[in-house]
N, C-alpha and C positions, 0 to 999 in steps of 0.2 A: 241453910246449907247448899241448897242446890245452885243458886246464883253464885258462890265464888267457885263452885267446881266446875262450872259450866264455863267461867272466865277463865279459869285455870286452864281449862283443855281447850280450849278456842285461840287463846293468845298463844298457846305453847305450840299448837297446830300450825297456826299462821307462822310464826316466825320460822318454824322448821321447813313449811313451804316456799318462806319467801328467800330465805340460805340457799334452798338449794335448787330453786327454779324459778320463782319471783325475779331474784336480784340479775340473773342472766336476761328474762325477757326484757329488764327494765334498761338495762346496759344496751341492748341490742336495739332497743327502740330509741335511745338517746344518741345511739352512732348512726342513725338512720338520717337524724335531725341536724347534726353537728358536724362539721369537717374535721379531719385529724387535727390530734394537735400538734404533730410533727410530720412535716413533709419529708419524704425520705432523701438522703442526701446524695445528688447524682450530679454528674457535670452539667453547668448551665449549656444550654441549646439556644439556636437561635436561628429563625427563618427568614431566608432570603428575602427581599423587599417584594421580588417580583412575586405576582400572585402565582399560587400554586408552586411557588421555588423550593427546593429540597431544604430540610434541616440540617444545619450546620453546627459544627462545635464552635465553643465561643473562641476567639482567637488566643483569649488569656490562657497563659499556660495551666495546667492544672495544680492545684496544691499537691506538695509532696506527702506522702502516707507517712503518719505519726510513728514513732519508734514504740514498739511493744514489749512487754517482759510478759511471756506466758509462765505461768505457776502451777507446777503440781505439788500438793501436799499428798507424800506418800508415807504408808506405813507398812512394811514387810509387802511389797506389792512387786516382788523379784517375777512372779509370771508374767505380768503384764507389762512392765516399766518400759521395756525395750520398744516394744510395739508403740506404745503410747509417745515415745520421744521421736520415733519414725515417724509416727502420725502427723506430729507438730511440725517436724522439719519439712514435711511435704504441703504446708500451708501455702497459698499464695500470698507472699507479702517478702519485699524484699528481705534476702538472707542478714543483710548487714544493720538491719533495723529491727532484728527480731532477737530477742536474748530468751533461750528456754531455762528456767529454774526449775529444779526438783529439790523440793524440802523434804529430807528424811526425818522423819518424827521416830525417833526411837528405833530404828529399824534393827532386826537382828538377824537378817538375811542378806542376801545380795544385791538389795534393791540400788544402793550407792554404786555399786561397781559396774550394773548392770547399765545405769541410766548413763555413767560416764562413757564407756563403750559405747553406747548407742549414738551420742553427739549432744548429749546436753551441755549447755553453756557454762552452767554452773550449778553444782551437786553440793546442797547443806546436810550436813551430818549433825543433827541436833539430838538433845535429850528429849526423850517422850514428855510432850508436855501438851498434847491434842493439835490437832488440825488448824484451829484458828492460831495458835502461838506460831507452828510452822508456817504460816501463811504470811504473820505477822514478819516473822525474821526474813523471808523471802523478799517481802515488800522493802525493806530497810535497803537490801542488796542490789534491789532493781534498777535499772538505769531506763527504762521505758516510760514515755510519757502516759502510755496507757499501760495499766497491767490487767492481764486476763487470767482467769483461773480452770481450772478443770480438775476431774477427777482421774485417777489413773486407770479406770477400766472406761472410760468414755472415749469415743473415738468422731473426731471432728470432719467435716467435709472439706474438702480442699479450699474453697471457698469461704468458710465458716467465719475465719478470721475478718477477712475482708468486708462482710456483711456487717460484722458485728460492730466495726469501726466507723461504719457509716451512721451510725447514732450520734456519736460524736462532734459531728460536722455542726450540730445544735449545741451551742454553748450553755444552754439551759440543761442539759443531761450531765448527771453524775454518774449513773449505772444505768447497763443494759445488760439484758441475759438474752440467750439464743433458745433455739427450740431444740429439746432433746427428747427422743423418742426411745422407748423401751422394747428391745425385741426379744420376743419369746424362743424357746427351745425350737430348734430347726426340725425338731421328730414329727411335727403336724399332730400332735396329741393335743386335744382342748387342755388349755392350761385352767388349774383352779384359781389361780390369780387373774382378775380381771382390770387391773392397774391401767393397762392399756387403754379402756374404755373410759375408766374415770380420768386419765391424763389428756385423752383428747377434750374432754369437756372441759376440763381446768385451763387446757392451753387457750382454747375458745374465749373461755372469760379472763385470761391474760391479756387478750390480743384487743379486745374491746376497752378494758381498764386502761391499757397504753394508750390507745387512741383518743381516749376522753381526758385523759389526765395523767395517773402513775399507776404502776403495778404494785401488787398488796405483798408479793413472795415472788422470788426468784427460783433458780435451780443451781445446783453445785457443779454441773456437768459444763456448762458453757457461759461464763458472765465475765465484766469487766468494768472497771472504772478508771475514772482520772488517778492518777497517782497522787495528785496534790488533793483529792477529795476522797481519797481512802480512808476509811474509818475503824480505829482500834476497838474491838468491843470484848466484853466479856469472854473468856474462852470458851463457857460453856452454851453461848450463844452465838449459834451459826451463821453466817453470810445470807444465807437464804432468805430466811425472814428479816433479820434486823437491817441489811441495807437499805433495802427498798424504802423503808418508811424513815429511816434517819436520814437519807438524803432528802427526801420531803420536806422534813422537819429544818432541814438547813436550806431550804427554797430552790432545791434541783430536781428534776424529773429523774424517775426511774422508769426504764423503755423495756419493751419486749421486742426482739426482732427475730420473727418467726424464720427467716431467710437465713439466718444463722444457725446451721443444724449440725446437731451432733446425736450420737444414739449410745447406747448401754444397755446388757442385759438385765432383763427382769427377775426380781426375785420369782422362781418358778412355783412355789407352792403359796398358798393363799395364807397360811398361818406363819409361813417364813415373811409375807407382807404385814401381817398385823403385827409381828414382832420388831420390825424394822419403822414401823409407822409410831409403835408405842414407842421406841426410842426415841424417835424424832420429837415426839409429842412431849417428853419428859425435857427436851433442851427448848420446845416452844413456851412452855408455861413460863420460864424465868423472863422470857423477853415478854411475854403479854403484862405479867404482873409486876415486874421490877424493872425491866428491860427500855422501858418508855411508850411501848405500843399503846398500852391504855390510856394515857394521859392525850387529851385531844389536841394539847398547845402546839402551836406550828403547822396543823393539818389547815390545808383550805377545805371549805365546807364539805366540797364534792367527795374528797378524799377520806375525809373523817367516815363520811356515811359507806365508802367502799371496805373501810377498815371493820367498821361495825357488820356490814353485812356479810362480807367474803371471809373477814378471820375471826372476830370475835364470835360472832353467832354459830359458826361453823365450830368452834372450838366449844360452845356450849351446848351444842346437838345433842348430846348423850343424856345432860340434865333436862332438856326441854322433852325428848322421849320419853324419859322416865317420868316427869310430871303428865306429860299428855295420857299415858298408860294408865297410871295410878288415879288420875281425876276420872278417864273414862270406865275404870273398873268400880269407882265409888258411883258412879252414874246409873250404871248399869245396875248396880247391887241395889241401889234405892228406887228401880223402875222407871226411871226418866225416860220415857221415849224410846220408841224402835231405833230413831237413828242412831244413838249411841251404842246400840247392839251391833249396828252396822259398822260404825267406827272402830270398835273393839275388835269385831271379827276381821278387818283388815289391817290392825296392827298384829293380831295373833297370827294371820297368814302370812306377813313378811316374817316372824320367828319361826314358823314352822317351814317356810320354804327354805331358809339358812339352815336349819337343821336337817335336811331332806337333801341338802347339796351335797353330803358327804357320800351316802350310796348312790346318790341319783346325779350323774355328773352331767347335766344339762344347763346350757347357758342361761335361762331366765332363773335357775333357783341359784346358780354360782354367781349371779349378779346381786340376788338377794344376800347371799353369804358374805359376799365382798361389802355391801353398804351395811350388813349389822356389824361385823368386825371392824371394819375401819371406821365407823361411827363411835364405835366402843372404844378406839385407841386414845382418843383425848383423855378419856377418864381413867384409863391405865395408866398413861402416862405422867398424869397430873398425880395418880397415888404413888409411883414409884419416885419421882420427884420430892413429894411431900415426906414419903418414908425413909429415904436415905440418900437425897440429894442427886445431883448430876455428875457423871465425869467428862472432863472435857475431852477423854480420850475417846476413840470409835473404833469399832471391829467391822470387818467386813461382813457385809449382806450375805446369806446362803446364796450360792449357785450365779453370783454376778460378775467372777472372774473367769 
């Protein structure tokens, strides 16, 4: 009985370490050995034939920028929609090539009126069908060669669209997402939610994936596709996870553009963040199990390893932790070596630190609690989906407006 338990423990522990740390180290090592898959698109330059001559711009006229439709799906966003439209109108892009569309998803407040008053080019008043269907309706009415998407509470930097569009100079690129920064409450108090720390790590992984192949997920705050590459997905399956891997299956690339920056408010409490991730995971499991992510068909080999490492194993981490803990307890109970007493003590210490983070708000304890709760969110989301399904509708996360 000892050998099977040891195998279960060590395999589970190894997979946890791989998906949480080893994968990042492997990507970083590969990135040092390989050149970037996409060279950032900039105006071509040439050097004077004379030695030491100054760099000149190519005499050929630059390509005109593409027309773009920026789409904001909104449900009862009267608090922020005017500021959002104003933010998009300030983007560095020719106004005649920029179409702003606000797709109101069953709004019961003044979202539509305030969007029009703020200067949106097109405001769609739609029956409640969920964010994805609102975006689909907006794409049908879009006139731009590129369709870009944002959330009502996200603020783009003025050059964000210009930077995002650089990716599409490469005809192989079908999807590009920018960098979103989560902004904490300005009170200066130590927030219980440690999402900012995790998100910086996630963005570092995303940059490495993009450099080597394609990203495995995007974000809803700032992303774009070619209009003729837009994919209609099941309304409960969000774009963040569906579009990147589906683009890859179509022979296109999905890339990350860190210079295209946006920001939005962070959920202030850790319990609020857990609820947000739990809701997100209830949308994720349908994508994994019946939306095509699990099928390797269409994946290049390197991308298949990325999906396995960064997505499938990450979502399986609650089960891996449960297996490691259960096998560890059984091994200690059987008196198998002091090493397993140490590994059990480490696992229990993590759980204890998470419990102590309630009364003792110190950063190491808060990080432990963040890890435990967010690691549990895939299991909670799976339970929710299996128990009562997932609605296409969405609710505003606590404290993000």
